[in-house]
N, C-alpha and C positions, 0 to 999 in steps of 0.2 A: 338370946334373942338375936335376930339376924336384922340389920337397917333394909334389907330388900327382900322381894318375895319374887316366885315365879312370873315370867313375861314382864318384870319391870324393864324400863328401858334406861340404859345408864351408860355413862362415858369413863373411861380410864383418866383417872388424875395423873398418873405418872407417865414418864413419855415412854411410851410402846415404840416408835419408831415411826409415828405417824405424822404428817405435816399438821394436823388439825386434829382435833376430837373425831372419834368414830364412834357412830351409834351402835349399841350391842343389847344384846336380851339376855336377861337370868335366866340359863336354861338350868342349873343344878346349884344346890346349897348344901355346904359341908358345915354342918353345927357342930357336929362332934368328928374329931380326927380317928384314922385308923392306928394301928399301935405305932408305937415308935420305930425308926427306921423305914418309914416310906416316904414317899414322893411328898406329901404335906410337911414334913420336917422343915424345908424351906422358906414355910411361913411363917410370919409371928402369930403369937396366939391370938384367937379369934375366928371370925368365921369366914371361909374361903368359898368363893364363888366359880362357877363354870358360867363365861358368857360367850353367845355366839353372835358374831358380827353380820354385819348385811352380805359380805361376800361368803358366807357359809363357814368362815374358819371358825374356832372356838379355842378358848384357852381357860387359866385360871386365873384369879387375883385375889387377893386380901381385899375384906371388906374397907379399909382404910384407902384402898387404891381406886375405887371407885365413886361415883356421885349421879346422881339423877340426870338425867338428859334433859336439857332445858327446852 
């Protein structure tokens, strides 16, 4: 079961190079992984999310690297 759902507003816990936390929206949820040897192998076990930032950029993060926006 995923910690977040579509359109949840989150911020990244890990240092992603930003000076301050950036607001992002959950736009994709990968609860099941594609087969071995894929892009997702670089993440630890668990749910991976695609988040979109206010500037329109997007990337994936593991669920442990995200928190709800305060």
